[in-house]
C-alpha positions as CSV (number, residue, x, y, z in Angstrom):
1,M,5.7,42.3,-118.9
2,E,5.9,44.4,-122.2
3,N,8.5,46.9,-121.5
4,E,10.6,44.6,-119.0
5,V,14.3,44.6,-120.3
6,I,16.2,41.5,-119.9
7,I,19.6,40.2,-119.8
8,R,21.1,37.7,-121.8
9,K,24.2,36.3,-123.0
10,A,24.5,37.5,-127.0
11,Q,23.3,35.5,-129.8
12,M,25.3,35.1,-133.2
13,S,22.0,36.4,-134.7
14,D,22.5,39.8,-132.3
15,W,25.8,41.0,-133.4
16,E,24.8,43.6,-136.4
17,E,21.8,44.8,-134.6
18,T,23.8,45.6,-131.8
19,M,26.6,47.0,-133.4
20,T,24.5,49.1,-135.2
21,M,22.9,50.5,-131.9
22,T,26.5,51.2,-130.6
23,W,27.6,53.0,-133.5
24,R,24.5,55.2,-133.1
25,T,25.2,55.8,-129.7
26,F,28.5,56.7,-129.9
27,L,27.9,59.5,-132.3
28,K,25.7,61.0,-130.1
29,F,27.4,61.0,-127.0
30,E,31.1,60.7,-127.5
31,A,32.1,61.1,-131.8
32,R,32.4,65.0,-131.3
33,E,34.9,64.6,-128.3
34,Y,36.9,62.1,-130.4
35,G,36.8,64.2,-133.1
36,E,38.0,62.4,-137.2
37,E,40.9,60.4,-136.2
38,G,38.8,58.7,-133.0
39,T,35.7,58.3,-134.9
40,K,37.4,56.6,-137.7
41,N,39.5,54.2,-135.6
42,F,35.9,53.4,-133.5
43,R,34.2,52.6,-136.4
44,N,37.0,50.8,-137.4
45,F,37.0,48.7,-134.0
46,I,33.3,47.6,-133.9
47,T,33.2,46.6,-137.6
48,D,36.1,44.8,-137.7
49,P,35.5,41.4,-138.8
50,L,38.3,39.7,-136.9
51,L,36.3,41.0,-133.7
52,R,33.2,39.5,-135.1
53,R,35.0,36.3,-135.8
54,M,35.9,36.3,-132.2
55,F,32.7,36.7,-131.1
56,L,31.4,33.7,-133.2
57,L,34.6,31.5,-131.8
58,G,33.3,32.6,-128.5
59,T,36.4,34.4,-127.1
60,Y,34.9,37.6,-127.0
61,H,32.1,37.6,-124.8
62,M,28.7,39.6,-125.3
63,Y,25.5,40.3,-123.4
64,V,22.7,42.4,-124.7
65,A,19.7,44.0,-123.0
66,V,16.5,43.3,-124.8
67,C,13.2,45.1,-124.5
68,G,10.4,42.8,-127.0
69,D,12.4,42.0,-129.4
70,K,15.4,45.1,-129.6
71,I,18.4,45.2,-128.2
72,V,18.8,48.6,-125.7
73,G,22.1,47.4,-124.7
74,M,25.4,45.6,-124.5
75,V,28.6,45.1,-123.0
76,T,31.8,42.8,-124.2
77,L,34.2,41.6,-122.6
78,R,37.9,40.9,-123.6
79,D,40.8,39.3,-121.8
80,K,38.9,37.6,-119.4
81,N,38.0,40.4,-117.2
82,H,38.5,43.9,-119.5
83,I,35.2,45.3,-120.2
84,S,35.5,46.2,-124.3
85,L,32.4,47.9,-125.1
86,L,29.3,49.0,-123.0
87,F,26.4,51.1,-124.4
88,V,22.9,51.9,-123.7
89,D,20.6,52.7,-126.1
90,E,19.7,56.9,-125.5
91,A,16.2,56.1,-124.5
92,Y,17.0,53.5,-122.0
93,H,19.6,55.9,-119.9
94,R,19.4,56.2,-116.3
95,Q,17.1,52.9,-115.8
96,G,19.7,51.0,-114.2
97,I,20.9,48.6,-117.4
98,G,24.6,49.7,-117.5
99,R,24.6,48.7,-114.3
100,R,23.4,44.9,-114.7
101,L,25.0,44.4,-117.8
102,I,28.2,45.3,-116.0
103,D,27.1,42.8,-112.8
104,I,26.4,40.0,-115.3
105,I,29.7,40.3,-116.4
106,G,31.6,40.7,-113.7
107,A,29.8,37.8,-112.1
108,F,30.5,35.8,-115.4
109,S,34.2,36.8,-115.4
110,K,34.4,35.7,-111.7
111,E,33.1,32.5,-112.1
112,E,34.3,31.3,-115.2
113,Y,37.5,32.6,-115.1
114,G,38.2,33.4,-111.6
115,K,39.1,37.0,-112.1
116,K,38.5,39.1,-108.8
117,E,38.3,42.8,-110.4
118,I,37.2,43.7,-113.8
119,T,38.8,46.7,-115.5
120,V,37.5,49.2,-118.4
121,N,39.0,52.0,-120.0
122,A,36.2,54.6,-119.3
123,A,34.9,56.9,-122.7
124,P,34.5,60.7,-121.1
125,Y,31.1,60.3,-121.7
126,G,31.1,57.1,-119.2
127,L,33.8,58.4,-116.7
128,E,31.1,59.6,-114.0
129,F,29.1,56.4,-114.5
130,Y,31.7,53.9,-113.9
131,K,33.0,56.1,-110.5
132,R,29.1,55.9,-109.1
133,I,28.8,51.9,-109.3
134,G,32.3,51.5,-107.8
135,F,35.1,51.9,-110.4
136,C,38.4,53.7,-109.3
137,V,40.8,55.6,-111.6
138,T,43.8,53.4,-112.2
139,S,45.7,55.9,-114.3
140,P,45.1,59.8,-116.0
141,K,42.9,60.1,-118.6
142,E,45.1,59.4,-122.0
143,R,44.3,59.9,-126.0
144,R,45.8,57.0,-128.2
145,D,44.5,57.5,-132.2
146,G,42.0,60.0,-131.2
147,I,40.5,57.7,-128.8
148,I,40.2,58.9,-125.3
149,Y,39.9,56.8,-122.3
150,T,40.3,56.7,-118.4
151,S,41.4,53.2,-116.8
152,M,39.8,52.1,-114.4
153,K,39.1,48.8,-112.8
154,K,36.1,47.4,-109.7
155,E,36.8,44.7,-107.4
156,I,34.0,42.0,-108.6
157,G,32.0,41.4,-105.2
158,E,29.5,38.7,-103.9
159,S,26.9,40.7,-104.8
160,D,27.5,41.0,-108.6
161,G,24.8,40.0,-110.9
162,K,24.1,36.3,-111.9
163,I,25.1,35.2,-114.7
164,I,21.9,33.7,-117.4
């Protein structure tokens, strides 16, 4: 199928394209609310050579959603059960890709590390999405270094995604 979106574990060669899509999507949906400080700190995070090194060493896990030869979504996992980044290209919103990415990373966390829940610091734009797919708020909205987030968690169920 030509327009089928597949989800797979990210390869080393995916890093640049994935972070470019992440940055573009962040600018469109989050940057205005984050302001200059938050935008700068987010940019510093996704371009940090240490983060890339952790990915290359296999300690910062990433799955990507691919349509044809284009990366259209991504999710990363740190600390065995914390979603660090989740972004889906604007043209692919509301197609179930974000949910599928979370299901896959949750299943990975459960299978690989025996975790029973996943956590996320949800950005304002994603807060309602996370609630719709079963996350619950664990603390009020915070702002740290210009980054705005609400801490949330979700139990990893038996039906969550299959690892590929």
